[in-house]
C-alpha positions as CSV (number, residue, x, y, z in Angstrom):
1,M,-33.7,13.0,31.8
2,I,-30.1,12.4,30.9
3,H,-27.8,10.7,33.5
4,L,-24.0,10.6,33.2
5,V,-21.7,8.2,34.8
6,A,-17.9,8.4,34.6
7,R,-15.8,5.5,35.8
8,R,-12.1,4.7,35.5
9,L,-11.3,1.5,33.5
10,R,-8.4,-0.8,34.3
11,A,-6.0,-0.2,31.4
12,D,-5.6,-4.0,30.8
13,H,-9.4,-4.3,30.3
14,R,-9.8,-1.4,27.9
15,D,-9.8,-3.5,24.7
16,R,-12.1,-6.1,26.3
17,V,-14.6,-3.3,27.1
18,I,-14.4,-2.0,23.6
19,A,-14.9,-5.4,22.1
20,W,-17.8,-6.1,24.4
21,L,-19.6,-2.8,23.6
22,G,-18.9,-3.4,19.9
23,G,-20.8,-6.7,20.2
24,I,-23.6,-5.0,22.0
25,D,-23.9,-2.4,19.3
26,G,-23.5,-5.2,16.7
27,P,-24.8,-8.8,16.7
28,R,-26.3,-8.5,20.2
29,R,-28.0,-5.2,19.5
30,P,-31.6,-6.8,19.5
31,E,-30.9,-8.2,23.0
32,A,-29.6,-4.9,24.2
33,L,-32.5,-3.0,22.9
34,E,-34.9,-5.4,24.6
35,S,-33.0,-4.8,27.8
36,L,-33.2,-1.1,27.4
37,A,-36.9,-1.2,26.9
38,A,-37.4,-3.3,30.1
39,E,-35.2,-0.8,32.0
40,G,-37.2,2.2,30.8
41,V,-34.1,3.6,29.1
42,D,-34.8,5.6,25.9
43,H,-31.2,6.1,24.9
44,E,-27.8,4.9,26.1
45,T,-24.4,5.9,24.7
46,A,-20.8,5.4,26.0
47,M,-17.4,6.8,25.2
48,I,-13.9,6.1,26.4
49,I,-11.6,9.0,27.1
50,D,-7.9,8.1,27.2
51,T,-6.1,10.1,29.8
52,S,-2.5,10.2,31.2
53,E,-3.9,8.4,34.3
54,G,-5.7,5.7,32.3
55,P,-9.0,5.3,30.4
56,I,-12.3,6.6,31.6
57,I,-15.6,5.4,30.3
58,V,-18.5,7.9,30.3
59,Y,-22.0,6.6,30.0
60,A,-25.0,8.8,29.1
61,M,-28.5,7.3,29.7
62,Q,-31.8,8.9,29.1
63,T,-34.5,7.6,31.4
64,D,-37.2,9.1,33.6
65,D,-36.5,6.8,36.5
66,L,-32.8,6.0,37.1
67,E,-33.4,4.0,40.3
68,R,-36.0,1.8,38.6
69,S,-33.7,1.3,35.6
70,R,-30.8,0.2,37.9
71,A,-33.1,-2.1,39.9
72,V,-34.4,-3.8,36.7
73,T,-30.8,-4.1,35.4
74,D,-29.5,-5.6,38.7
75,E,-32.3,-8.2,38.8
76,S,-32.4,-9.0,35.1
77,P,-32.3,-12.7,34.1
78,R,-31.2,-11.8,30.6
79,P,-27.8,-13.3,29.7
80,V,-26.7,-10.0,28.0
81,D,-27.3,-8.1,31.2
82,A,-25.4,-10.7,33.3
83,E,-22.5,-10.6,30.9
84,H,-22.5,-6.8,30.8
85,R,-22.3,-6.7,34.6
86,A,-19.4,-9.2,34.6
87,V,-17.4,-7.4,31.9
88,M,-17.9,-3.9,33.4
89,R,-17.3,-5.0,37.0
90,A,-14.0,-6.7,36.1
91,A,-12.9,-3.5,34.2
92,D,-14.0,-1.0,36.8
93,D,-11.2,0.9,38.5
94,G,-13.4,3.3,40.6
95,P,-15.1,6.6,40.1
96,A,-13.5,9.2,37.8
97,A,-13.2,12.7,39.1
98,A,-16.0,14.5,37.2
99,E,-18.2,17.6,37.7
100,I,-21.4,18.4,35.9
101,V,-20.9,22.0,34.8
102,L,-24.0,22.5,32.7
103,D,-27.5,21.0,33.0
104,L,-30.1,22.9,30.9
105,R,-33.5,21.6,30.2
106,A,-36.1,23.1,27.8
107,G,-39.0,24.6,29.7
108,E,-37.2,25.4,32.9
109,H,-37.0,28.9,34.2
């Protein structure tokens, strides 16, 4: 199942978040992939949308058990996970107003 999260970013942290995620998708990719496997996440992607009210980050995660994934992430001893939590918590500026307007799955009737 795909799960979406939209959060406002502090504008003064936007570039730091981009640099951090670039490192995760670059030299630290093996660590990040190991972490995803432990969390039971098949796919994760993020995008930043710049709005007149500031940047918003949208995460999409594919996992069958979001609560388990979050618990594993929160309790992870991996340095990459601790650093990710620190960067994202410092940049977080609260929830973004968002509404899921389409959620189709193959095989549903």
